[in-house]
C-alpha positions in Angstrom: 38.0 -17.9 -49.5 36.0 -17.5 -52.8 33.0 -15.4 -52.7 30.0 -15.8 -55.1 26.7 -14.1 -55.6 24.4 -16.6 -57.4 23.1 -20.0 -56.8 24.0 -21.0 -60.4 27.7 -20.6 -59.5 29.5 -24.0 -59.7 30.5 -23.9 -56.0 31.4 -27.6 -56.0 33.9 -27.0 -58.8 35.7 -24.4 -56.8 35.7 -26.6 -53.8 37.4 -29.2 -56.0 40.5 -26.9 -55.7 40.4 -27.1 -51.9 38.9 -23.7 -51.5 36.2 -22.6 -49.2 33.2 -20.7 -50.7 30.7 -18.3 -49.3 27.8 -16.2 -50.6 28.8 -12.5 -50.6 26.0 -11.1 -48.3 27.6 -8.0 -46.7 25.0 -5.5 -45.6 27.0 -2.4 -45.0 25.8 0.7 -42.9 26.1 2.8 -46.0 27.7 2.9 -49.4 30.2 5.8 -48.7 33.0 4.2 -50.6 31.1 2.6 -53.4 29.1 5.7 -54.1 32.4 7.5 -55.0 32.9 5.1 -58.1 29.5 3.6 -58.9 26.5 5.2 -60.5 23.9 6.5 -58.1 21.1 4.3 -59.4 23.1 1.1 -59.3 21.0 -1.4 -57.2 21.9 -1.6 -53.5 23.3 -5.2 -53.8 25.6 -4.1 -56.5 26.9 -1.3 -54.4 27.3 -3.7 -51.4 29.5 -6.0 -53.5 31.7 -3.0 -54.5 31.8 -1.7 -50.9 32.9 -5.2 -49.7 35.7 -5.2 -52.3 36.8 -1.7 -51.4 36.9 -2.5 -47.7 39.2 -5.4 -48.4 36.8 -8.1 -47.3 36.8 -10.0 -50.7 40.0 -11.2 -52.5 38.4 -13.8 -54.8 35.0 -13.2 -56.5 33.0 -15.1 -59.0 30.1 -13.1 -60.5 27.4 -14.1 -62.8 26.1 -12.0 -65.8 22.5 -12.4 -64.7 21.7 -8.8 -65.1 23.1 -5.4 -66.3 23.9 -4.4 -62.7 26.2 -7.4 -62.3 27.9 -6.6 -65.5 28.5 -3.1 -64.3 29.7 -4.3 -60.9 32.2 -6.5 -62.7 33.5 -3.5 -64.7 33.8 -1.3 -61.5 35.5 -4.0 -59.4 37.9 -4.8 -62.2 38.9 -1.2 -62.4 39.8 -1.1 -58.7 42.3 -3.9 -59.0 41.4 -5.0 -55.5 40.4 -8.5 -56.4 43.2 -11.1 -56.8 40.8 -13.3 -58.7 37.8 -11.9 -60.5 35.7 -13.9 -62.9 32.3 -13.3 -64.7 30.6 -16.6 -65.4 28.5 -16.6 -68.6 25.0 -17.8 -67.4 22.4 -18.9 -70.0 18.8 -17.7 -69.3 17.3 -20.9 -70.7 17.7 -24.6 -69.7 17.4 -26.3 -73.1 20.0 -28.8 -74.4 21.9 -26.2 -76.4 22.2 -23.9 -73.4 23.3 -26.8 -71.2 26.2 -27.5 -73.6 27.2 -23.8 -73.6 27.0 -23.6 -69.8 29.2 -26.7 -69.5 31.7 -25.0 -71.6 31.5 -21.9 -69.4 32.1 -24.1 -66.3 35.2 -25.6 -67.9 36.5 -22.2 -68.8 36.1 -21.1 -65.1 38.0 -24.3 -64.1 40.9 -23.5 -66.5 41.0 -19.8 -65.4 41.3 -20.8 -61.7 43.9 -23.4 -62.5 46.0 -20.8 -64.3 45.5 -18.2 -61.5 46.1 -20.4 -58.5 48.4 -23.1 -59.8 46.3 -25.7 -58.1 45.0 -28.9 -59.7 41.4 -29.7 -59.8 40.6 -32.8 -57.6 37.7 -34.8 -59.0 37.2 -36.8 -55.6 37.0 -33.6 -53.5 34.6 -32.1 -56.2 32.3 -35.2 -55.8 32.4 -35.3 -52.0 31.3 -31.6 -51.8 27.8 -32.3 -53.1 25.2 -32.1 -50.3 22.0 -34.1 -50.6 18.9 -31.9 -50.1 16.7 -32.8 -47.2 13.3 -34.4 -48.2 11.3 -34.3 -45.0 9.0 -31.3 -44.9 7.4 -29.4 -42.0 5.2 -26.3 -41.9 7.4 -23.3 -42.7 7.6 -19.7 -43.6 9.2 -19.1 -46.9 11.5 -16.2 -47.6 11.3 -15.5 -51.3 12.3 -12.9 -53.8 15.7 -11.5 -54.2 18.7 -12.3 -52.0 18.6 -11.5 -48.3 21.7 -10.6 -46.3 22.8 -12.8 -43.5 21.9 -10.1 -41.0 18.3 -10.0 -42.3 17.9 -13.7 -42.6 19.1 -14.0 -39.0 16.6 -11.4 -37.9 13.8 -13.3 -39.6 14.8 -16.6 -38.0 15.1 -15.1 -34.5 11.6 -13.6 -34.7 9.5 -16.2 -36.6 8.6 -19.0 -34.2 8.3 -21.6 -37.1 10.7 -23.2 -39.4 12.1 -20.8 -42.0 13.3 -21.6 -45.4 15.4 -19.3 -47.5 14.0 -19.7 -51.0 15.6 -16.5 -52.5 17.9 -16.5 -55.5 20.8 -17.5 -53.3 19.3 -19.5 -50.4 17.3 -21.9 -52.5 20.4 -23.7 -53.9 19.6 -27.4 -54.2 21.3 -29.8 -56.5 20.0 -33.4 -57.1 23.2 -35.2 -57.8 24.3 -38.8 -57.3 28.1 -38.6 -57.0 28.6 -42.2 -58.0 27.2 -41.5 -61.4 29.5 -38.7 -62.0 32.4 -40.7 -60.9 32.1 -43.0 -63.8 31.9 -40.2 -66.4 34.8 -38.6 -68.2 35.2 -34.8 -67.7 33.2 -33.7 -70.7 30.2 -35.9 -69.7 30.6 -34.9 -66.0 30.5 -31.1 -66.7 27.5 -31.6 -69.0 25.7 -33.4 -66.3 26.8 -30.7 -63.7 25.6 -27.9 -66.0 22.2 -29.8 -66.3 21.7 -30.0 -62.5 22.7 -26.4 -61.9 20.3 -25.2 -64.6 17.6 -27.7 -63.3 17.3 -25.8 -60.0 14.1 -24.0 -59.1 14.5 -21.2 -61.7 15.5 -17.7 -60.8 12.9 -15.1 -61.9 15.6 -13.7 -64.3 15.4 -17.0 -66.3 13.3 -16.7 -69.5 11.1 -19.6 -68.4 10.3 -19.3 -64.7 6.8 -20.9 -64.6 8.1 -23.7 -62.3 8.4 -21.1 -59.6 4.6 -21.4 -58.9 5.6 -24.7 -57.1 7.0 -22.5 -54.3 3.6 -20.9 -53.7 1.5 -24.0 -54.0 3.5 -26.1 -51.4 0.9 -27.2 -48.8 3.6 -26.8 -46.1 4.0 -23.1 -46.8 2.2 -21.2 -44.2 3.4 -17.7 -44.9 5.7 -15.7 -47.2 8.1 -12.9 -46.5 8.9 -11.5 -49.9 12.1 -9.4 -50.3 12.9 -6.9 -52.9 15.8 -4.5 -53.4 15.4 -0.8 -54.5 16.2 -0.3 -58.2 15.7 -3.9 -59.0 12.5 -4.6 -60.9 12.7 -8.3 -61.5 11.3 -9.5 -58.3 9.0 -6.6 -58.0 7.2 -7.9 -61.0 6.9 -11.4 -59.5 5.5 -10.0 -56.3 2.9 -8.0 -58.2 1.8 -11.1 -60.1 1.5 -13.5 -57.1 0.0 -11.3 -54.4 -3.4 -11.6 -56.1 -3.5 -15.4 -56.1 -1.7 -16.8 -53.0 -3.8 -17.9 -50.0 -1.2 -17.6 -47.3 -0.2 -14.5 -45.4 2.3 -12.3 -47.3 4.7 -9.7 -46.1 6.7 -7.6 -48.5 9.9 -6.0 -47.3 12.0 -3.8 -49.5 15.6 -2.7 -48.5 18.5 -0.8 -50.2 20.8 -3.6 -48.8 22.1 -1.5 -46.0 21.4 -1.9 -42.3 19.9 1.6 -41.8 16.3 0.5 -41.7 16.8 -2.4 -39.2 14.3 -0.9 -36.8 11.5 -0.7 -39.3 12.3 -4.2 -40.6 12.2 -5.7 -37.2 8.8 -4.2 -36.5 7.4 -5.6 -39.7 8.8 -9.0 -39.2 7.7 -9.2 -35.5 4.2 -7.9 -36.5 4.0 -10.6 -39.2 4.9 -13.3 -36.7 2.2 -12.0 -34.3 -0.3 -12.0 -37.1 0.3 -15.5 -38.5 1.1 -17.3 -35.3 -1.1 -15.5 -32.8 0.2 -14.1 -29.5 -1.4 -16.9 -27.6 0.8 -19.5 -29.4 4.0 -17.5 -29.1 4.5 -17.7 -25.3 6.3 -14.5 -25.2 7.2 -12.4 -22.3 7.7 -13.0 -18.6 5.4 -15.2 -16.6 3.3 -13.6 -13.8 5.4 -13.4 -10.7 4.2 -14.7 -7.2 4.4 -11.2 -6.0 2.1 -10.0 -8.7 -0.3 -12.9 -8.1 -0.6 -11.9 -4.4 -1.4 -8.3 -5.5 -4.0 -9.6 -7.9 -5.6 -11.8 -5.1 -6.2 -8.6 -3.1 -8.6 -7.5 -5.8 -7.0 -4.1 -6.4 -4.3 -4.0 -9.0 -3.3 -2.2 -12.2 -1.6 -2.9 -15.5 0.2 -0.5 -17.9 1.0 -0.1 -21.5 4.0 2.1 -22.7 4.2 3.2 -26.3 7.8 4.4 -27.0 7.6 6.4 -30.2 10.0 8.6 -32.1 8.0 11.7 -31.1 6.2 11.0 -27.9 6.2 8.3 -25.2 2.6 7.4 -24.2 1.3 5.5 -21.1 -2.0 4.0 -20.3 -2.9 2.5 -17.0 -5.9 0.2 -16.6 -7.5 -1.0 -13.4 -8.5 -4.6 -12.5 -11.7 -4.2 -14.5 -9.9 -3.1 -17.6 -11.0 0.5 -17.5 -8.7 3.4 -18.1 -7.4 4.7 -14.8 -4.8 7.2 -16.1 -3.0 8.3 -19.2 0.2 10.3 -20.0 1.9 11.7 -23.1 5.3 13.4 -22.9 7.9 14.2 -25.7 10.4 11.4 -26.3 13.8 12.6 -25.4 17.0 11.5 -23.6 16.4 7.9 -24.6 13.6 5.4 -24.6 14.3 4.1 -21.2 14.4 7.5 -19.5 11.3 8.7 -21.4 9.3 5.6 -20.5 10.2 5.8 -16.8 9.3 9.5 -16.8 6.0 9.1 -18.5 5.0 6.1 -16.3 5.9 8.0 -13.1 3.7 10.8 -14.1 0.8 8.5 -15.1 1.1 6.8 -11.7 1.1 10.1 -9.9 -2.0 11.2 -12.0 -3.8 8.0 -11.0 -2.9 8.5 -7.3 -1.6 4.9 -7.0 1.6 3.3 -6.1 4.1 1.8 -8.5 4.0 -1.5 -6.6 0.3 -1.9 -7.5 1.1 -2.2 -11.2 1.4 -6.0 -11.7 2.3 -6.1 -15.4 3.7 -3.7 -18.0 3.7 -4.3 -21.8 5.9 -2.1 -24.1 5.4 -1.2 -27.7 6.7 1.2 -30.3 10.2 1.6 -31.8 11.8 2.1 -28.5 10.2 -1.1 -26.8 13.4 -3.1 -27.1 15.3 -0.6 -24.9 12.8 -0.5 -22.0 14.0 -2.9 -19.3 10.9 -2.4 -17.0 8.5 -4.2 -19.4 7.3 -7.7 -18.8 6.5 -8.3 -22.5 7.0 -6.5 -25.8 4.5 -6.4 -28.6 4.7 -4.4 -31.9 2.8 -1.3 -32.3 0.9 -2.7 -35.2 -0.7 -5.4 -33.1 -1.3 -2.9 -30.2 -2.9 -0.3 -32.4 -5.3 -2.9 -33.8 -6.1 -4.0 -30.2 -6.6 -0.4 -29.0 -8.7 0.6 -32.0 -11.0 -2.4 -31.4 -11.5 -1.4 -27.8 -12.4 2.1 -28.7 -14.6 1.2 -31.6 -15.5 -2.5 -32.3 -16.8 -1.5 -35.7 -13.4 -0.4 -37.0 -11.9 -2.6 -39.7 -9.1 -0.4 -41.0 -6.7 1.6 -38.8 -4.6 4.3 -40.3 -1.7 5.4 -38.0 0.4 8.4 -39.0 3.3 8.4 -36.6 6.4 10.4 -36.2 8.5 8.5 -38.6 6.2 6.1 -40.4 2.7 5.5 -41.7 0.8 2.3 -41.2 -2.4 0.9 -42.7 -3.7 -2.0 -40.7 -6.7 -4.3 -41.6 -8.3 -5.9 -38.5 -11.1 -8.5 -37.9 -14.1 -8.4 -35.8 -11.9 -9.5 -32.7 -9.4 -6.8 -33.3 -6.7 -9.1 -34.6 -4.5 -8.1 -37.5 -5.4 -9.5 -40.8 -2.9 -7.6 -42.9 -0.8 -4.4 -42.7 1.3 -2.1 -44.8 4.0 0.5 -43.9 5.8 3.1 -45.8 9.6 2.8 -46.2 12.1 4.7 -44.2 11.4 7.9 -46.1 9.8 10.6 -43.9 7.3 11.8 -46.5 3.8 12.1 -45.0 4.8 11.4 -41.4 4.6 13.6 -38.3 8.2 14.6 -38.9 7.3 15.8 -42.3 4.5 18.0 -41.0 6.7 19.4 -38.2 9.3 20.4 -40.8 6.8 22.1 -43.0 5.3 24.0 -40.0 8.8 25.3 -39.1 9.4 26.3 -42.7 6.1 28.3 -42.7 6.9 29.7 -39.2 3.7 28.5 -37.6 2.9 25.9 -34.9 1.5 22.5 -35.6 -1.8 23.6 -33.9 -2.1 26.5 -36.3 -1.2 24.3 -39.2 -4.0 21.9 -38.2 -6.8 24.4 -38.9 -5.3 27.1 -41.1 -5.4 24.9 -44.2 -9.2 24.7 -43.9 -9.4 28.3 -45.0 -7.8 27.6 -48.4 -9.1 29.3 -51.6 -6.5 28.5 -54.3 -5.7 24.8 -55.1 -1.9 24.8 -54.7 -0.3 21.5 -55.8 2.8 20.3 -53.9 4.4 18.0 -56.5 7.1 16.3 -54.5 6.5 14.2 -51.3 10.2 14.0 -50.5 10.7 16.0 -47.3 13.7 18.0 -48.7 12.2 18.8 -52.1 8.8 19.6 -50.6 10.4 22.1 -48.2 12.1 23.7 -51.3 8.7 23.9 -53.0 7.2 25.5 -49.9 9.9 28.1 -49.7 9.4 28.8 -53.4 5.6 29.2 -53.0 6.1 31.6 -50.1 8.5 33.7 -52.3 5.6 33.8 -54.9 3.3 35.3 -52.2 1.0 32.3 -52.2 -1.4 32.4 -49.2 -0.2 30.3 -46.3 -3.6 28.6 -46.0 -3.4 27.5 -49.7 0.1 26.1 -49.2 -1.0 24.2 -46.1 -4.0 22.8 -48.1 -1.5 21.6 -50.7 0.5 19.9 -48.1 -2.5 18.3 -46.6 -3.6 16.9 -50.0 -0.2 15.5 -50.7 0.0 13.7 -47.3 -3.6 12.3 -47.9 -2.7 11.1 -51.3 0.3 9.1 -49.9 -1.7 7.7 -46.9 -4.7 7.0 -49.2 -2.6 5.0 -51.6 -1.2 2.9 -48.8 -4.8 2.2 -47.6 -5.9 1.4 -51.1 -3.1 -1.2 -51.5 -4.3 -2.8 -48.3 -7.7 -3.5 -49.9 -11.3 -2.7 -49.0 -12.3 -2.4 -45.3 -14.9 -5.1 -45.4 -17.6 -2.5 -44.9 -16.3 -1.6 -41.5 -15.2 1.8 -40.3 -11.9 3.6 -40.8 -10.1 4.9 -37.7 -7.2 7.3 -37.6 -4.6 7.0 -34.7 -1.5 8.8 -33.7 -0.8 12.5 -33.0 -1.6 13.6 -36.6 -5.3 12.5 -35.9 -5.6 16.0 -34.3 -4.9 17.6 -37.6 -8.3 18.7 -39.0 -6.8 19.5 -42.4 -5.3 16.1 -42.9 -8.4 14.4 -41.7 -10.6 16.3 -44.3 -8.2 15.7 -47.1 -7.8 12.0 -46.2 -11.6 11.5 -45.9 -12.0 12.9 -49.4 -9.3 10.6 -50.8 -10.9 7.5 -49.1 -14.4 8.4 -49.8 -15.3 7.5 -46.3 -15.5 9.1 -42.8 -12.7 8.6 -40.4 -13.5 7.7 -36.8 -11.5 10.0 -34.5 -11.6 9.9 -30.8 -9.8 11.7 -27.9 -7.7 8.7 -27.2 -6.4 8.5 -30.8 -2.7 9.2 -29.9 -2.9 6.7 -27.0 -4.1 3.8 -29.1 -0.8 1.9 -29.1 -0.3 2.3 -25.4 -3.9 1.3 -24.8 -3.5 -1.8 -26.8 -0.3 -2.7 -24.9 -2.1 -2.2 -21.6 -5.0 -4.4 -22.8 -2.6 -7.2 -23.7 -1.2 -6.9 -20.1 -4.7 -7.0 -18.7 -5.7 -10.1 -20.6 -2.5 -11.9 -19.5 -3.4 -11.2 -15.9 -7.0 -12.3 -16.4 -5.8 -15.6 -18.1 -3.4 -16.2 -15.3 -5.9 -15.7 -12.4 
């Protein structure tokens, strides 16, 4: 097996030696081995290549000198001696006639190097048969664009998007327009020149000096949405994303990874929420159908539905009656697993309502733990549920800001409570509920005290770092300097508000509608004041703010029952 990393790799040439070829797309859990020999700021994909080699998963590898990172990867991999065959292909960054001649020469040198290494003879007929004709028929689809996605991430996208998905990234968009019969009649020099021409004639990578043809990707009338992937410490596609997001007319989701599987939960939430946004829940046909037993209970005229929001900090439940009014609510700390916490919170909500569990005809789950709750009839992302709940509580809301235990979300909604667009922070805990909990522990006070004490500030103390670890060190240092606790808390509130405000600003204007804050942090008066100052607008806060996700889930359950009556 020969692994490669770039769509400009002459895969058909390597197949002409009777070898199988595959894109190297390992997405490791961590970079424990590669971090020992690679620079800390090497891009995640580069580290994943080194990690795969060190783990013995790659014996033959063809790299392309498309960027400095790949050149460094080549040097590091070569130094390990782990690859039996390692080759760096010289790729031109233009597609003019001169560069095509150079690239044809580079392809021939790769051929000669593999002949010398393997002792095999290049078979022209096998080479010609390996060309696959690209499909011409087009259907509406979601395009995955940007830098390469791993097989794990691509599969996640395909499983959760209920439309055709096309991988148009730098490795997935490999399409060669070749007529093998024409190549058959050519001598080797002509054949490799034509081969270089079609390889360089593909949809250009953004690293190419001339990449203007890439606008064809965004102007395709069959394109119904874009999932744009970038990798940390890789600026190329970040530049493209910044340039296209202002002009495209289709829904756009940006996801950034470090090319490990550690943020799979957040990625899944974003992808599922994007699917719910562009396709509409009514078209997705998700969840269980209403059972006959539930229908009989509904015919009696007295029945209930429930929404369960399984978050990292708390598990919240809302029960609605047959008229869609709140019957009971419950909030308990999440602990002992999502399933156990969900059952416990639901039992307490049922007891509080004075009803029987059998009277609940439908349960919808949401939150990060939703996939682990077996008792639910349907599962909907917290982004869609927060939008639904916010609209129920205040129909005038157009922007929802949710600060949860482990993430921050800014959600733009329309007049019907449907999600128009959303943004989330990455897997960093900065600015989240966990961040505030850690700062409270560092200061030796409760979250309740922290909520109000910062309102008494006198000196404007600046917390320069939003990294949880570094911010904690700053707080410890400020305490040692005898800075007043109220001033330190105010500095923390401003730093959180700056991060959240920046996220909301990236989302765009709220279409003259109101802002609403949801989640447990909505109880923090200091954060609210600081955020209102950053936004230049008032935040709508209600008693049910922490229950917004569970309320939205319950409303979806209620609407499903009403539509099925």
